[in-house]
C-alpha positions in Angstrom: -11.0 16.7 0.3 -11.7 17.4 -3.5 -10.5 16.6 -6.9 -8.1 19.5 -7.1 -6.0 17.8 -4.5 -5.2 15.0 -7.1 -5.5 16.8 -10.5 -3.6 14.1 -12.5 -5.0 11.1 -10.6 -7.2 8.5 -12.5 -9.4 6.7 -10.1 -9.7 3.3 -11.4 -11.9 0.6 -10.2 -9.0 -0.8 -8.1 -7.1 1.4 -5.8 -4.2 0.6 -3.4 -3.9 3.5 -0.7 -0.4 3.0 1.1 1.3 4.9 3.6 4.8 4.9 1.9 6.8 5.8 4.9 5.3 2.9 6.8 5.8 0.3 4.2 9.4 1.5 3.8 9.9 1.1 7.4 8.3 -2.5 7.5 10.4 -3.6 4.4 13.6 -2.3 6.1 12.6 -4.3 9.4 11.9 -7.4 7.5 15.3 -7.1 5.6 17.4 -6.8 8.9 15.4 -9.7 10.5 15.6 -12.0 7.7 19.2 -11.2 6.6 20.3 -12.8 10.1 18.0 -15.6 9.8 18.7 -16.8 6.4 22.6 -15.5 6.4 22.4 -13.8 2.8 22.1 -10.3 1.5 18.4 -9.4 0.7 18.0 -6.7 -2.1 15.6 -3.8 -2.3 11.9 -4.9 -2.6 10.6 -4.9 -6.2 7.7 -2.2 -6.2 5.9 -3.5 -9.1 6.0 -7.0 -7.8 4.7 -5.8 -4.2 1.6 -4.1 -5.8 0.6 -7.1 -7.7 0.9 -9.2 -4.6 -1.1 -6.6 -2.7 -4.0 -6.6 -5.4 -4.1 -10.6 -5.3 -4.3 -10.5 -1.5 -7.3 -8.0 -2.4 -8.8 -10.6 -4.4 -8.2 -9.3 -7.8 -8.1 -11.9 -10.5 -5.7 -11.9 -13.6 -7.2 -10.0 -16.6 -7.4 -6.6 -18.3 -7.8 -4.8 -14.8 -6.9 -1.3 -14.1 -5.3 -0.6 -10.8 -4.2 3.0 -9.4 -1.5 2.8 -6.6 -1.6 5.8 -4.5 1.6 6.4 -2.3 1.1 9.0 0.8 4.2 10.2 2.0 5.7 12.9 4.5 6.9 16.1 2.7 10.5 15.7 3.6 10.5 12.1 2.2 11.7 12.0 -1.4 12.2 8.4 -2.0 11.7 4.9 -0.5 15.0 3.5 1.0 14.2 -0.2 0.6 12.5 -0.5 -2.7 13.3 -0.2 -6.4 12.3 2.0 -8.2 12.8 4.4 -5.1 12.4 8.0 -6.1 9.0 9.3 -5.8 9.7 11.7 -8.7 10.5 10.8 -11.4 10.8 7.2 -10.8 7.3 6.3 -9.3 4.8 9.4 -9.7 3.1 9.1 -13.0 4.7 5.8 -14.1 2.7 2.6 -15.3 3.6 -1.0 -15.8 1.5 -3.9 -17.2 1.4 -7.4 -16.0 -1.0 -10.4 -15.9 -3.3 -8.5 -13.5 -3.7 -5.6 -15.9 -2.2 -2.1 -15.9 -0.8 -0.2 -12.8 -0.5 3.5 -12.6 1.3 5.1 -10.0 0.8 8.2 -8.0 2.8 9.9 -4.9 1.7 12.7 -2.9 3.3 14.3 -0.2 1.3 15.8 2.7 1.2 19.6 2.6 2.3 21.9 5.6 -1.4 22.7 6.5 -2.5 19.0 6.7 -0.8 16.5 9.0 0.4 13.2 7.6 -2.5 11.2 9.6 -5.1 13.5 8.5 -4.0 13.4 5.0 -4.0 9.8 4.9 -7.7 9.5 6.4 -9.0 12.3 3.9 -7.7 10.4 1.1 -9.2 7.2 2.2 -12.6 8.8 2.8 -12.3 10.5 -0.7 -11.6 7.3 -2.4 -14.4 5.5 -0.7 -16.8 7.9 -1.9 -15.9 7.5 -5.6 -18.6 5.7 -7.4 -16.1 4.2 -10.0 -14.0 2.6 -7.3 -15.1 -0.9 -6.3 -11.8 -2.5 -4.6 -9.9 -0.5 -2.1 -6.6 -2.0 -0.7 -5.5 0.2 2.4 -1.9 0.0 3.9 -2.1 2.4 7.1 0.5 2.7 9.8 -1.2 0.1 11.6 0.7 0.4 14.8 -0.5 4.1 15.0 -3.7 3.5 17.4 -5.3 6.8 17.1 -5.0 6.4 13.3 -6.5 3.1 13.2 -9.3 4.1 15.5 -10.3 6.9 13.0 -9.8 4.7 10.0 -12.3 2.2 11.5 -14.9 4.8 12.0 -14.6 5.9 8.3 -14.8 2.4 6.9 -17.7 1.5 9.0 -19.7 4.0 6.9 -18.6 2.8 3.5 -20.9 1.3 1.0 -21.3 -2.5 1.1 -20.6 -2.8 -2.4 -17.0 -1.9 -2.1 -14.7 -4.5 -1.3 -12.2 -3.2 1.2 -9.1 -4.9 2.6 -6.5 -3.6 5.3 -3.0 -4.6 5.4 -1.2 -4.9 8.6 1.7 -6.8 10.5 -0.9 -7.9 13.1 -4.4 -8.7 13.1 -6.6 -5.8 13.6 -9.5 -6.0 16.2 -13.0 -5.2 14.9 -13.8 -3.3 11.6 -16.0 -3.5 8.7 -13.2 -4.7 6.4 -11.2 -7.7 5.2 -7.8 -8.1 6.5 -4.6 -9.5 5.2 -1.0 -9.6 6.5 1.3 -7.1 5.0 4.3 -9.3 5.6 3.4 -11.8 2.7 3.6 -9.4 0.0 6.6 -7.5 1.4 8.4 -10.8 1.7 7.5 -11.9 -1.6 8.7 -8.5 -3.1 12.2 -8.9 -1.2 12.8 -12.3 -2.7 12.4 -14.2 0.6 11.4 -17.9 -0.2 9.4 -19.9 2.2 11.7 -22.8 1.9 14.8 -20.6 3.1 12.9 -19.8 6.2 11.9 -23.5 6.8 15.6 -24.5 6.0 16.8 -22.3 8.8 15.1 -24.4 11.4 
């Protein structure tokens, strides 16, 4: 893993590394389940809103921050099916947006033929964790892939203590030298699902 693999990526102080195929799958599952529960159509998730929720869960405060969102996806996947914007290129890759939490720049990278998707994800995490400029890392792995998670825990156990690492999943992750947050909260917010809608159903 080296800089040549990411020639156009700026490593800001705050980084989100997300398995794009996985967040798309979870967004789909939530949509199907909650449409039945609240009895209304749920539109695609707002990608920018989701990214802002993730950095808030990762401890970022409003201000002139810089965050790089790195989406890692399988080579055959060209777009998210349950988010807007959706296409990795040109809608997401190389784009940026500004909000109360600062500027977000988006990068989307496919796994190449010689590197499996899991190895690509793990190599990227290891590479980002080694960058001195990076202080806050929010990781969204395929959390139900036990082999991947075991390797991820090993990588994160060796990361410098000055880096704040948060791992997002749908269920609590046993062990690990990192903070944890539930992925469902940020995705539900991005999908426009309100807490009072859920409560009203009971």
